[in-house]
C-alpha positions in Angstrom: 73.7 110.8 96.5 70.2 111.6 97.7 69.5 113.2 94.3 70.8 110.2 92.4 68.9 107.7 94.6 65.6 109.6 94.4 62.7 107.3 93.4 65.1 104.3 93.2 65.1 101.2 95.4 68.4 100.0 96.9 68.8 96.2 96.7 71.8 94.8 98.4 73.9 92.3 96.5 73.3 89.8 99.2 69.5 90.2 98.7 69.6 90.0 94.9 69.0 86.3 94.5 65.9 86.4 96.7 64.6 89.6 95.1 65.0 88.1 91.6 62.9 85.1 92.8 60.1 87.1 94.4 59.9 90.4 92.5 59.8 91.6 88.9 62.8 93.8 89.0 62.3 94.8 85.4 59.4 97.0 86.6 61.4 98.7 89.4 64.1 101.4 89.1 66.7 99.8 91.4 70.4 100.1 92.1 73.0 98.1 93.9 76.5 98.6 95.1 79.3 96.1 95.3 82.9 95.8 96.2 85.3 93.9 93.8 86.4 91.2 96.2 88.1 89.0 93.5 89.3 89.5 90.0 90.1 86.6 87.6 93.0 87.2 85.2 91.5 88.3 81.8 90.6 85.4 79.6 90.0 84.8 75.9 86.6 83.6 74.7 86.3 81.0 71.9 85.9 83.9 69.5 89.2 85.3 70.5 87.9 88.3 72.4 89.2 89.0 75.9 86.9 89.4 78.9 87.2 89.8 82.6 85.3 88.3 85.6 84.8 90.1 88.8 83.3 88.8 92.0 81.3 91.4 93.8 80.1 91.5 97.4 78.2 94.0 99.6 80.3 93.1 102.6 77.3 92.1 104.6 77.3 88.4 103.7 80.7 87.3 102.4 79.3 84.0 101.1 76.9 85.8 98.8 78.9 87.0 95.8 77.8 88.0 92.3 80.0 87.3 89.3 80.1 90.1 86.8 81.5 89.3 83.3 82.9 92.3 81.4 83.1 92.1 77.6 83.9 94.5 74.7 84.4 98.2 75.5 83.4 97.7 79.1 86.3 95.2 79.5 88.7 97.5 77.7 87.8 100.5 79.8 87.6 98.8 83.2 89.8 95.6 83.3 92.6 97.5 85.3 90.2 98.5 88.1 91.7 97.5 91.4 90.3 94.8 93.7 88.6 96.5 96.6 87.1 99.2 94.4 83.4 100.0 95.0 
């Protein structure tokens, strides 16, 4: 993990909204970690394609969740991922 994190900045999901408002994250090599705390049943978009929505949290501030929408190949590959997975 130390090798993977070398020269990268950890931004907690609960800090993400504040960091987006105060820093230009496009210029920083950063990572975040989240736990899937809720999964919505896969849905169909207007174009007929199926997608998933996950709510992610860093378990520090349970009121600060990030919604992640999975489309295309990402949805096909990961839609069965269990709630509680990091």
